[in-house]
C-alpha positions as CSV (number, residue, x, y, z in Angstrom):
1,M,-9.6,-6.2,1.2
2,F,-6.6,-4.2,0.5
3,V,-5.9,-0.6,1.6
4,I,-3.0,1.7,0.8
5,Q,-2.3,4.7,3.2
6,K,-0.3,7.7,2.3
7,H,2.2,8.3,5.3
8,A,3.9,11.4,6.1
9,A,6.0,9.9,9.0
10,S,9.8,10.5,9.1
11,T,9.7,10.2,5.4
12,L,6.8,10.0,2.7
13,H,5.8,6.6,1.8
14,Y,2.7,4.4,1.1
15,D,1.6,1.7,3.3
16,F,0.4,-1.2,1.2
17,R,-1.6,-3.6,3.0
18,L,-3.7,-6.8,2.4
19,E,-6.1,-8.7,4.3
20,V,-4.7,-11.9,5.1
21,D,-6.0,-14.4,8.0
22,G,-7.8,-11.6,9.8
23,A,-4.8,-9.0,9.7
24,L,-3.3,-6.7,7.4
25,R,-0.2,-7.7,6.0
26,S,1.9,-4.6,5.3
27,W,4.8,-3.3,3.5
28,A,5.8,0.4,3.4
29,V,6.2,1.3,-0.3
30,P,8.6,4.6,-0.5
31,R,8.0,5.9,-4.0
32,G,4.3,4.5,-3.7
33,P,2.4,2.2,-6.2
34,S,3.1,2.2,-9.9
35,T,0.9,1.5,-13.3
36,D,4.0,1.1,-15.3
37,P,5.0,-2.7,-15.1
38,R,8.6,-1.9,-16.4
39,E,9.0,0.0,-12.7
40,K,9.6,-2.2,-9.8
41,R,9.1,-0.5,-6.6
42,L,10.8,-1.3,-3.3
43,A,8.4,-2.6,-0.4
44,L,9.7,-2.9,3.0
45,E,8.0,-5.5,4.8
46,V,6.7,-4.1,8.4
47,E,4.6,-5.3,11.3
48,D,0.9,-6.6,10.7
49,H,-1.9,-4.4,11.6
50,S,-5.5,-4.8,13.0
51,L,-8.3,-4.8,10.2
52,A,-9.7,-1.6,12.2
53,Y,-6.6,0.3,11.3
54,G,-7.8,0.0,7.6
55,D,-10.0,3.1,7.5
56,F,-7.7,5.2,9.9
57,E,-7.2,8.7,8.8
58,G,-5.4,11.3,11.0
59,V,-2.3,12.4,12.8
60,I,-0.2,10.4,15.0
61,G,1.3,12.5,17.6
62,R,4.9,13.0,17.8
63,D,5.4,10.5,20.6
64,G,3.5,7.6,18.5
65,H,5.1,5.2,16.5
66,G,4.9,6.1,12.9
67,A,4.4,9.9,13.8
68,G,2.7,12.0,11.3
69,A,-0.2,12.3,8.8
70,V,-2.1,9.4,7.3
71,I,-4.8,9.3,4.9
72,V,-6.4,6.3,2.9
73,W,-5.0,6.9,-0.4
74,D,-6.8,3.8,-2.0
75,T,-8.9,0.8,-0.9
76,G,-10.9,-2.0,-2.4
77,S,-10.9,-5.7,-2.7
78,Y,-8.2,-8.2,-4.1
79,R,-8.0,-11.9,-5.2
80,K,-5.2,-14.0,-5.6
81,L,-4.0,-15.0,-9.0
82,G,-2.7,-18.4,-9.9
83,H,-2.3,-21.4,-7.8
84,D,-4.8,-22.6,-5.3
85,E,-2.6,-22.2,-2.2
86,P,-3.6,-19.8,0.3
87,V,-2.3,-16.3,0.5
88,A,-0.4,-16.7,3.6
89,D,1.6,-19.5,2.1
90,A,2.2,-17.6,-0.8
91,L,3.6,-15.0,1.0
92,D,5.6,-17.2,3.1
93,R,7.0,-18.5,-0.3
94,G,7.8,-15.1,-1.1
95,H,5.9,-14.7,-4.2
96,L,2.1,-13.5,-4.6
97,S,0.4,-12.5,-7.7
98,F,-2.8,-10.8,-6.9
99,W,-5.6,-8.8,-8.9
100,L,-6.4,-5.4,-7.3
101,E,-10.0,-3.6,-7.7
102,G,-9.5,-0.2,-6.0
103,E,-10.9,3.4,-6.7
104,K,-7.4,4.2,-8.1
105,L,-5.4,1.2,-8.9
106,R,-7.0,-1.8,-11.0
107,G,-5.4,-4.9,-12.6
108,G,-2.6,-7.2,-11.7
109,Y,0.3,-7.0,-9.4
110,T,3.1,-9.1,-7.9
111,L,5.0,-9.2,-4.6
112,H,8.2,-10.7,-4.8
113,R,10.6,-11.1,-1.8
114,T,14.1,-10.3,-2.8
115,E,15.7,-10.5,0.8
116,A,14.5,-12.5,3.9
117,G,15.7,-12.0,7.5
118,A,14.7,-9.5,10.0
119,K,13.6,-6.7,7.6
120,P,12.3,-8.7,4.4
121,Q,12.3,-6.6,1.3
122,W,10.3,-7.2,-1.6
123,L,9.6,-5.6,-4.9
124,L,5.8,-4.5,-6.1
125,I,5.4,-4.8,-9.6
126,K,2.4,-4.0,-11.9
127,R,1.8,-6.7,-14.2
128,R,1.1,-6.3,-17.9
129,D,-2.8,-6.0,-18.3
130,E,-5.5,-3.8,-19.6
131,A,-4.7,-1.5,-16.6
132,A,-0.8,-1.1,-17.1
133,D,-0.3,2.5,-18.1
134,A,3.6,3.8,-18.3
135,R,2.0,7.4,-18.8
136,R,-0.4,7.4,-15.9
137,D,1.0,8.5,-12.4
138,P,-1.6,8.2,-9.9
139,V,0.7,8.9,-6.9
140,A,1.5,12.1,-8.6
141,T,-2.1,13.1,-9.9
142,R,-4.4,11.6,-7.4
143,P,-3.0,12.8,-4.0
144,E,-6.3,12.9,-1.9
145,S,-7.8,10.6,0.0
146,V,-10.6,8.0,-1.4
147,L,-12.6,8.3,1.8
148,S,-12.6,12.2,2.8
149,G,-11.2,13.6,-0.3
150,R,-8.4,15.4,1.7
151,T,-4.6,15.6,1.1
152,L,-1.9,15.0,3.7
153,E,-1.4,18.8,3.8
154,Q,-5.0,19.4,4.5
155,L,-5.2,17.1,7.3
156,L,-2.1,18.5,8.9
157,A,-3.4,22.2,8.3
158,E,-6.8,20.9,10.1
159,A,-4.8,19.4,12.9
160,G,-2.8,22.8,13.1
161,E,0.3,21.0,12.3
162,R,1.5,23.3,9.6
């Protein structure tokens, strides 16, 4: 599975997560995913999460790590494209191409590591395929959760945070 959680923490970002070997490998994507193959989106590798976190929506208290509101912006399945090597090996190598079948995102994407080290940096890039569309911006036009239909603002209002 894959999940993208829209997360209003200290800065708004999208947590892009892929299920790999029983955990959710995770990247923070500040501007969110794009459907335009010409756009390369920065993806900062962050700590893995448990699979149970994949459907979390709520407000993380001010004292918690990642404090702020979280919704499930998109979810679905993915499959690796290309070579027969395991997904974990491709990520360790620094390059993974995959196909998403989500509620909002579909088609091919690539994660490509640009910097290794303590805080690896990656690029999330839409591949040129039938789902590529430079005119469509799902981040701007589809702000709601695919699970609850709520936006971050509605979630915060319900929690009495705004």
